[in-house]
N, C-alpha and C positions, 0 to 999 in steps of 0.2 A: 554883375554875375551873368554869365551866359543863360540862355534859355535852356539850354541842354545839361546845365549843372542843376538848375533848380529841377528840372525832370528827374535828375538821379537822387536827389535828395529823399533817404528813408528807403532806398532800395538797396537791395543786397549788391556790394560793391562789385561781385563776380559777375552777375547778371547784368547789372547796368554797364560794365566795361564792354563786354562782349556784344550786347544789344546796341549800344551806341556806335561801336566800330563797326558792327555789319550794316548799320543804317548810314555811317559815314562813306562805307564801300558804295553801297546802292548809290549816295550822292556822286560819287566820282565817276562811277560807271555811266549814270545818266548825262554827266556834263561832259564825259568823252563822247556819248552819241551826239551831244548838240553840236560839236565841232568836226566830227569826223568828215562828213560830208561836204560842209561849206568850206574847210581848210582855214577856219580862223580862231586863233587860240590868242588869250591875252591881248585881245585889242589888235592883232597883227595877223595879215592875210598872208599866207604862204601860197605862192604861185604855183603853177604847176611846173615841176622841176625837170631837168634834164635826165631823160629816164634812165640810160647806162649808168649815170652816176647814183641815182635812186636807187636801183636794183642792187648796185655793189654795197649799200648800206646794210643789206639783209644779214651777211655773215660778219659784219664789222662791228668793232667796239667804239667806233667813232661818235656814234649818237651818244653814248653815255659820256664819253669825255667832254662833249659839248654840253650836255646838260650840267655836269659838275661844274663848267665853267659859269654857267648861268645861275645856278644854285646860290651863288653870294649875292645876287641880287635879289631874288625870288624865283618861286617856282608853284607849280600846280601840286607837284608831287614830291615827296621826300623819302628817303630810304626808310625812315621809319615806319612811314605809312605802307610802303611796299612790303617790310617786313612784317607790320600787322595783316595786312591782306593775306600773306603765305600762312600765318597762323591761324587765321579765320578760315582759309580753305581747307587746312588739314583738320580743323575742329568741324566742319561741314562735313567732309568725308566720314569721320566717325559718327556724326548723328545720322547719316544716311544708312550706316551699317546697323545702328541701333537707335531707332526714333523714340523708343521709350526710355532710353538711359536717364538713370536718375542721379543727380549729382547729391553726393554725400559728403559731409565734414565731421569730423571727431571733434570733441571739445579743444583739443589741443592744436588741432589743425585749423580751428577756426580763430583762435587765440592767437596762431601765429602767422596766419596769412590774410586775414582782413584787411590790417594796417597797409600789408603790401598791395593789396588789390584798390583800396583807396587812393594809395600813392600813384597807381598805374591810371585810373581814373582822373586824378588831376593833372598828370603827365597829359593826357588827352585832350582836356579842356585847356590847357597853356597851348598845344600844338594848334588847336582850332582858333584860339586867340590870335595867334601869331600870323595864321593863314589870312585871317578876317583883316587884320591890320595890315597886311601887304597888300591889300585891294586899295588902301589909301597910302600908297609910296610916297615918299619926299620926292620933289620935282626933279632933284639932281640923280637920285636913285633911280626915278622912272627912264630919265634920258640914258643912263649907263644900261639899263636893262634892255630899251629898246634898240640901243646901237649893236648891243649883245645878240640880240634875235637877227637883226640885220646881217651882221658878220657871219654868224655861223647857221645863215638860214636854210640851207639844204639839210643839214645833219639834226638841226633841232626840229626842223618840221618833220622828219623820219619819227622823232623821238616822241614828240606830242601826238602825231598823227597815227603811227604806227606801233611803236616799241610800249609807251605806257599805256594805250586802249588794250594792246594785244594781252599785257600781263592783267589788266583790270578785268576785261571780258573772257577770255580763254585760260587765263591761268598758266601761259606759257610764253615763251619768247618768239619772235617774229623768226628767227633763224631755225627754232624748232619746227616749225610749222613749214617753213620754206624745205629744209631738208626732208620732211615727209612728204611735201608736194611732190618734189622731185623723184620719189618712190612711187608717185602715183596713186598717193593715197587721195581719194577723193574727198574725204571729211576735211582733210588740212587745206587742200586747194579751194574747198568752198569758202572755209573760214578766212583765207587771205583773200578770196576775191570780194567776201563782204567787208572786211576790214580796209583793204587797200585795192579798189578797182583798177589802179595802174598796172597790178601785176599781171593784168590781163596781157600785157605786151611785153612781158619779160619773155625772151626766148626760150629760155629753159622750161619754164612752166607752162607756158603755150605749146611746146610740143608734147608736154605730158597730158595737156588737154585733148589735144586732138588724138593722141593715143587711146584717150578714153573714147573719143567719138568713134573711132575704128575699131577698137577691140573689145571695149567695156560694155556696160550696160547701158541701154538708151535713157533710162531714169537717172543713172549717175551725169550722164552728159547734160540731160536737161537740166539737173539741179544746177550745175555750173553755169549754163548759160543765163539761168535768173539769178544766181548770186550776186552779180553785180549790181544789181538795182535793188538789193536788199540791206537790211542793218546788220551789225555785227552778231545781234543776238536774234531772238524770235523775229520776224518781220511783220511790222505793222505800216499801213501806209501813214497814219497818223502817230508822229513821233512822240506824242503825249502817251499814247496807249502803250508804247514800248517803255518808256521811262516808268509807267506805272506798273506794267509787268514786272521790271527789275525791283521795284520798291516791294510788290506784294511776294515775290521770290524771297526777298532778304526777311520780309515780314515774317514768311511762314516759318522761316530758320529760326527767327526770334522766338516766335510762338511756340515751336517745338522745343527749343532750348529750355524754356522756362518750365514746361509741363512737369518737370522733374523735381521743382523745388516747393517749399513750402507755401510761397507766395509767387505764383506764377503770374505773368505779365498778361493781361487780358488784350484782345485786338484794340479796343479804345486807347489804352496807355501806349500801345507801339504807335497808333495813329499820332498821338501826342507827341511821341519821340520825334517823328518825321517834320510834324508841325514847330517844333522847337527847334531843329536844325535849320529850317527854311527861315524862321525867324531870326536866328543868328547870322546866317549867310546871306540872306536874299531880302530881309528885312521885311518880309511878309507875315501875317498874321497866322497862315496856315500854308501847308505845302499844296501849291497849286496842280500838281500832278494827280493828288487825291480828290478828284471833284465830288466822290461819291462816298461819304464815310461808311455807310451800309454795306454798299458794294466792296469796297476795300475789306471790310471785317469778313463778308461771306467768302472772298475769295482767298484771304489769307488761311482760314479755316478749312476750306475745300482743297487747298493746295497740301497742308500739313497733313490731311487726313489720306489723300492721294499718294504721297509720298511714304506714309505708314504702312499704307496697304500694299504698296509696290514692293518695299523692303521687306515685310512680311512673306510675301509671294517668294522674294528671292532666298530668302533665308530657308524657306521650305524645298527649295530647289537644290539646296546645298548636299 
């Protein structure tokens, strides 16, 4: 039995499902951050590509097709995970609008839905076990997998280093950001530069950057100049602090989510969820990014309170 499965025992399956999947999204985001800068995925180093060919992949679907060819061997991401991330993002947006929303169930709803939610939790555990098992591939499968990585190196490199992280970290596709960048949207260009520093050399995006230098605000141009040295989310010199920031962000969402239930999750329980995921995937006794449990607890509560205060302010302004 997975450590996460043990963690879920005795908990409301609705809360357990969302909490576990939010924590898994945090893990995937942190994994993406580990690899983007060093271009090393699944034990394969992706060399610097031919730049015109790389830039041509932004509006192309070729990376998705290459990924589908690879998925028969193994993969870090699958369609179900991406769909779950999309649903969680919808939930997070609803949570931002109403931080104090209360989850209520009628007797009939409880009777008809709890079994379904338990089944969804069970499917999550199966998916986790499958991903863990893929780390221990059969030699022949591993050989085929590596051969596919080499064959489709350019397109798979784009998928793992740009496409999937863009969905994970920004909730949108690279092509959407690219089109916004062509319209001189500073936020979009900044995100692109953080995610893929090579885009600095794309002629079309470079033209927009220079247009901002000549015609835009000085602060906007300064943001773009420093973006290439930053990470795709909040910038920290210490990558561990960046990963901790991601985990406390999602921890705050979990904390806020459960406040409207009869048995809300406390911060030590959220910490133990991260520890359980680390035990299952990394075979460590605790999440090594959470070096100070007390600091984690305080940060989660502070972020949850700050979001609530901001949302209340926004509601008053409507």
